[in-house]
N, CA and C of each residue as an Amber inpcrd file, in Angstrom:
protein
   324
  54.7630000 105.6800000  -1.7940000  53.7690000 105.2650000  -2.7620000
  53.9640000 103.7810000  -3.0710000  52.8940000 103.0210000  -2.9680000
  52.9520000 101.5860000  -3.1970000  52.5570000 101.2790000  -4.6360000
  53.3050000 100.4100000  -5.2510000  52.9990000  99.9990000  -6.6140000
  52.3330000  98.6340000  -6.5730000  51.1850000  98.5360000  -7.2180000
  50.4800000  97.2590000  -7.2800000  51.1960000  96.3520000  -8.2730000
  51.3840000  95.1170000  -7.8780000  52.0120000  94.1500000  -8.7740000
  51.0190000  93.0500000  -9.0990000  51.1770000  92.5170000 -10.2720000
  50.3030000  91.4260000 -10.6970000  50.6330000  90.1720000  -9.8940000
  49.6140000  89.3820000  -9.5460000  49.8930000  88.1510000  -8.8070000
  50.6720000  87.1620000  -9.6590000  51.4850000  86.3590000  -9.0140000
  52.2130000  85.3080000  -9.7180000  51.2270000  84.1860000 -10.0060000
  50.8700000  84.0470000 -11.2480000  49.8490000  83.0780000 -11.6490000
  50.2920000  81.6450000 -11.3720000  51.5900000  81.4240000 -11.2570000
  52.0910000  80.0790000 -10.9730000  52.0920000  79.7560000  -9.4810000
  51.7670000  80.7350000  -8.6470000  51.7540000  80.5190000  -7.1950000
  50.5370000  79.7130000  -6.7440000  49.5120000  79.6420000  -7.5700000
  48.3020000  78.9030000  -7.1970000  48.5750000  77.4070000  -7.2900000
  48.4300000  76.7290000  -6.1580000  48.7430000  75.2950000  -6.0950000
  47.5500000  74.4180000  -6.4470000  46.3400000  74.9530000  -6.2680000
  45.1300000  74.1760000  -6.5600000  44.1920000  75.0060000  -7.4290000
  43.2810000  74.3090000  -8.0710000  42.2830000  75.0200000  -8.8630000
  41.4090000  75.8950000  -7.9700000  41.0990000  75.4370000  -6.7690000
  40.2790000  76.2320000  -5.8410000  40.9550000  77.5650000  -5.5180000
  42.2750000  77.5840000  -5.4260000  42.9990000  78.8390000  -5.2100000
  42.9920000  79.7010000  -6.4710000  43.0630000  79.0690000  -7.6220000
  43.1590000  79.7660000  -8.9030000  41.8310000  80.3900000  -9.3340000
  40.7130000  79.7410000  -9.0440000  39.4230000  80.1650000  -9.5940000
  39.0430000  81.5990000  -9.2240000  39.2320000  82.0660000  -7.9860000
  38.9200000  83.4820000  -7.7210000  39.7520000  84.4440000  -8.5790000
  41.0200000  84.1040000  -8.8000000  41.8480000  84.9100000  -9.7060000
  41.2360000  84.8860000 -11.1100000  40.8440000  83.7020000 -11.5590000
  40.2530000  83.5420000 -12.8850000  39.0170000  84.4190000 -13.0330000
  38.1540000  84.4150000 -12.0230000  36.9520000  85.2460000 -12.0750000
  37.3020000  86.7290000 -12.1270000  38.3450000  87.1120000 -11.4150000
  38.7870000  88.5050000 -11.4510000  39.2520000  88.9320000 -12.8340000
  39.7480000  87.9840000 -13.5990000  40.1910000  88.2560000 -14.9630000
  39.0060000  88.3000000 -15.9320000  37.7990000  88.0780000 -15.4220000
  36.5780000  88.0690000 -16.2370000  35.5190000  88.9760000 -15.6170000
  35.9350000  90.1350000 -15.1490000  34.9920000  91.0500000 -14.5030000
  34.1330000  91.8010000 -15.5110000  34.5840000  91.8990000 -16.7480000
  33.8220000  92.5870000 -17.7840000  32.7040000  91.6810000 -18.2950000
  31.4800000  92.1780000 -18.2480000  30.3100000  91.3700000 -18.6240000
  30.3700000  90.9090000 -20.0850000  30.8280000  91.7710000 -20.9780000
  30.9100000  91.3820000 -22.3900000  31.9190000  90.2610000 -22.5760000
  33.0230000  90.3310000 -21.8540000  34.0160000  89.2490000 -21.9210000
  33.3910000  87.9330000 -21.4680000  32.6690000  87.9650000 -20.3490000
  32.0130000  86.7380000 -19.8610000  30.9960000  86.2310000 -20.8740000
  30.2570000  87.1200000 -21.4830000  29.2600000  86.7060000 -22.4850000
  29.9310000  86.0780000 -23.7020000  31.0630000  86.6270000 -24.1070000
  31.7930000  86.0330000 -25.2330000  32.3360000  84.6610000 -24.8650000
  32.7960000  84.4980000 -23.6360000  33.2160000  83.1770000 -23.1710000
  32.0390000  82.1960000 -23.2300000  30.9020000  82.6370000 -22.7470000
  29.7150000  81.7870000 -22.7350000  29.3250000  81.3950000 -24.1610000
  29.3400000  82.3670000 -25.0720000  29.0230000  82.0890000 -26.4730000
  30.0140000  81.0890000 -27.0600000  31.2980000  81.3400000 -26.8390000
  32.3270000  80.4430000 -27.3780000  32.2030000  79.0350000 -26.8440000
  31.9310000  78.9130000 -25.5470000  31.7740000  77.5770000 -24.9550000
  30.5370000  76.8720000 -25.5050000  29.4600000  77.6210000 -25.6740000
  28.2300000  77.0350000 -26.2290000  28.4580000  76.5610000 -27.6620000
  29.1180000  77.3820000 -28.4660000  29.4160000  76.9880000 -29.8440000
  30.3600000  75.7900000 -29.8830000  31.3110000  75.7450000 -28.9540000
  32.2340000  74.6060000 -28.8860000  31.4710000  73.3170000 -28.5910000
  30.4860000  73.3950000 -27.7040000  29.6700000  72.2060000 -27.3990000
  28.8550000  71.7740000 -28.6140000  28.3310000  72.7400000 -29.3540000
  27.5900000  72.4140000 -30.5820000  28.5280000  71.7330000 -31.5770000
  29.7310000  72.2490000 -31.7100000  30.7100000  71.6360000 -32.6200000
  31.0800000  70.2290000 -32.1650000  31.2350000  70.0400000 -30.8640000
  31.5590000  68.7160000 -30.3350000  30.4270000  67.7310000 -30.6380000
  29.1970000  68.1560000 -30.4260000  28.0470000  67.2940000 -30.7280000
  27.9840000  66.9870000 -32.2300000  28.2520000  67.9880000 -33.0460000
  28.2450000  67.7930000 -34.4980000  29.3250000  66.8020000 -34.9110000
  30.4800000  66.8890000 -34.2710000  31.5590000  65.9480000 -34.5760000
  31.1250000  64.5140000 -34.2380000  30.5310000  64.3470000 -33.0650000
  30.1050000  63.0070000 -32.6500000  29.0290000  62.4740000 -33.5870000
  28.0680000  63.3110000 -33.9330000  26.9550000  62.8600000 -34.7770000
  27.3590000  62.6390000 -36.2300000  28.2930000  63.4680000 -36.7200000
  28.6710000  63.3570000 -38.1350000  29.8850000  62.4560000 -38.3500000
  30.6510000  62.2360000 -37.2870000  31.8740000  61.4540000 -37.4330000
  32.9890000  62.2090000 -38.1350000  32.8620000  63.5270000 -38.2200000
  33.8690000  64.3330000 -38.9070000  34.7120000  65.0880000 -37.8710000
  35.9600000  64.6670000 -37.6780000  36.8050000  65.2630000 -36.6500000
  37.1270000  66.7390000 -36.8550000  36.9150000  67.2670000 -38.0540000
  37.2020000  68.6770000 -38.3010000  36.3780000  69.5830000 -37.3690000
  35.2530000  69.0800000 -36.8900000  34.4220000  69.8820000 -35.9880000
  35.0990000  70.1020000 -34.6350000  36.0620000  69.2670000 -34.2740000
  36.8360000  69.5220000 -33.0690000  37.6570000  70.8060000 -33.2500000
  38.2620000  70.9550000 -34.4030000  39.0030000  72.1820000 -34.7160000
  38.0700000  73.3920000 -34.6980000  36.8940000  73.2480000 -35.2880000
  35.9290000  74.3470000 -35.2830000  35.5400000  74.7250000 -33.8510000
  35.3730000  73.7260000 -33.0210000  35.0180000  73.9810000 -31.6270000
  36.1090000  74.7500000 -30.8970000  37.3530000  74.3590000 -31.1100000
  38.4810000  75.0730000 -30.4950000  38.5510000  76.5130000 -31.0020000
  38.3440000  76.6930000 -32.2960000  38.3650000  78.0430000 -32.8630000
  37.2430000  78.9080000 -32.2870000  36.0610000  78.3440000 -32.1660000
  34.9280000  79.0900000 -31.5900000  35.2050000  79.4540000 -30.1350000
  35.5990000  78.4640000 -29.3610000  35.8160000  78.6870000 -27.9360000
  36.9140000  79.6820000 -27.6550000  38.0880000  79.4280000 -28.1880000
  39.2120000  80.3190000 -27.9190000  39.0830000  81.6450000 -28.6640000
  38.5240000  81.6140000 -29.8630000  38.3470000  82.8630000 -30.6130000
  37.4630000  83.8540000 -29.8800000  36.3160000  83.3900000 -29.4290000
  35.4050000  84.2770000 -28.6900000  36.0420000  84.7580000 -27.3870000
  36.7020000  83.8570000 -26.6800000  37.3300000  84.2250000 -25.4020000
  38.4240000  85.2680000 -25.6120000  39.2410000  85.0850000 -26.6050000
  40.3530000  86.0110000 -26.8290000  39.8490000  87.3750000 -27.2990000
  38.7730000  87.3890000 -28.0860000  38.1660000  88.6770000 -28.4480000
  37.6940000  89.3860000 -27.1790000  37.0930000  88.6260000 -26.2740000
  36.6400000  89.2040000 -25.0100000  37.7800000  89.7770000 -24.1940000
  38.8870000  89.0460000 -24.1340000  40.0190000  89.5150000 -23.3290000
  40.7220000  90.7130000 -23.9630000  41.0870000  90.5890000 -25.2110000
  41.8500000  91.6630000 -25.8450000  40.9880000  92.8800000 -26.1650000
  39.7150000  92.6390000 -26.5150000  38.8450000  93.7380000 -26.9310000
  38.0860000  94.4170000 -25.8140000  37.7350000  93.6720000 -24.7680000
  36.8640000  94.2340000 -23.7300000  37.4940000  94.2100000 -22.3410000
  38.0790000  93.1120000 -21.9680000  38.6700000  92.9960000 -20.6280000
  40.0180000  93.7200000 -20.5720000  40.6710000  93.8360000 -21.7280000
  41.9660000  94.5080000 -21.8480000  43.0460000  93.8090000 -21.0160000
  43.0510000  92.4900000 -21.0690000  44.0880000  91.7080000 -20.4010000
  44.4450000  90.5070000 -21.2710000  45.4850000  89.8110000 -20.8810000
  45.8880000  88.6050000 -21.6050000  45.1890000  87.4100000 -20.9700000
  44.6970000  86.4950000 -21.7790000  44.0500000  85.3080000 -21.2270000
  45.0040000  84.5130000 -20.3320000  44.4710000  84.0270000 -19.2390000
  45.2650000  83.2050000 -18.3150000  45.6920000  81.9040000 -18.9780000
  45.0350000  81.5300000 -20.0620000  45.3770000  80.2760000 -20.7440000
  46.7950000  80.2950000 -21.3100000  47.3790000  81.4730000 -21.4580000
  48.7500000  81.5470000 -21.9560000  49.7430000  81.0350000 -20.9080000
  49.4020000  81.1740000 -19.6140000  50.3250000  80.7610000 -18.5560000
  49.8440000  79.5480000 -17.7680000  48.5650000  79.3840000 -17.6150000
  47.9980000  78.2360000 -16.8820000  46.8880000  77.6210000 -17.7290000
  47.2330000  76.9360000 -18.8310000  46.2110000  76.4590000 -19.7660000
  45.2070000  75.4850000 -19.1550000  45.6580000  74.5410000 -18.3370000
  44.7320000  73.5460000 -17.7940000  43.7700000  74.1860000 -16.7990000
  44.2800000  74.9670000 -15.8440000  43.4150000  75.6340000 -14.8730000
  42.4630000  76.6110000 -15.5870000  42.9360000  77.2660000 -16.6210000
  42.0880000  78.2010000 -17.3600000  40.9690000  77.4650000 -18.1010000
  41.3150000  76.3300000 -18.6800000  40.3040000  75.5090000 -19.3610000
  39.2410000  75.0590000 -18.3560000  39.7040000  74.6010000 -17.1960000
  38.7660000  74.1840000 -16.1500000  37.9340000  75.3820000 -15.6870000
  38.5840000  76.5280000 -15.5070000  37.8840000  77.7290000 -15.0580000
  36.7960000  78.1490000 -16.0160000  37.0480000  78.0030000 -17.3020000
  36.0460000  78.3730000 -18.2930000  34.7810000  77.5400000 -18.1280000
  34.9510000  76.2480000 -17.8910000  33.7700000  75.3860000 -17.7730000
  33.0660000  75.5600000 -16.4290000  33.8180000  75.8580000 -15.3830000
  33.1690000  76.1410000 -14.0970000  32.4140000  77.4620000 -14.1970000
  33.0180000  78.4700000 -14.8260000  32.3350000  79.7460000 -15.0170000
  31.0950000  79.5590000 -15.8930000  31.1930000  78.7250000 -16.9080000
  30.0530000  78.4310000 -17.7890000  28.8970000  77.8630000 -16.9600000
  29.2250000  76.8910000 -16.1010000  28.2110000  76.3050000 -15.2250000
  27.6520000  77.3510000 -14.2620000  28.5360000  78.1750000 -13.7180000
  28.1000000  79.2040000 -12.7600000  27.2030000  80.2560000 -13.4240000
  27.4460000  80.5360000 -14.7040000  26.5450000  81.4520000 -15.4290000
  25.1940000  80.7840000 -15.6380000  25.1830000  79.5220000 -16.0600000
  23.9250000  78.7920000 -16.2710000  23.1020000  78.7370000 -14.9920000
  23.7680000  78.5530000 -13.8530000  23.0380000  78.3930000 -12.5930000
  22.7250000  79.7280000 -11.9160000  23.1650000  80.8310000 -12.5040000
  22.8690000  82.1470000 -11.9630000  23.8210000  82.6100000 -10.8730000
  24.8430000  81.8440000 -10.5890000  25.8160000  82.2340000  -9.5620000
  26.6540000  83.4310000 -10.0230000  26.8810000  83.5100000 -11.3270000
  27.6020000  84.6300000 -11.9450000  26.6460000  85.2980000 -12.9350000
  26.5300000  86.6410000 -12.8800000  25.5910000  87.3050000 -13.7990000
  26.0150000  87.1900000 -15.2530000  25.0340000  86.9590000 -16.0950000
  25.2560000  86.9220000 -17.5390000  25.1810000  88.3430000 -18.0300000
């Protein structure tokens, strides 16, 4: 009997190698939708910060983005966010996935 083991997340040398793993960690549609919502709200907060000159909106943006994503992972995907082990690649993956959802490459 073979036991499946989780991939070593640190084995990915490039973002191109990491992104398919990242997408696999977002197979649940509700999780992806929460990521999309969080990223959209983060962009609104970023724009509000620039327009108002109030840096507190950067904090709000981080809370919206990561809060929605973590609810998606813990509540629906039932996994730990990759951002705990590969924060930069995960951050990049979120924005590539966001673009891929907008362009229809990934179903919303």
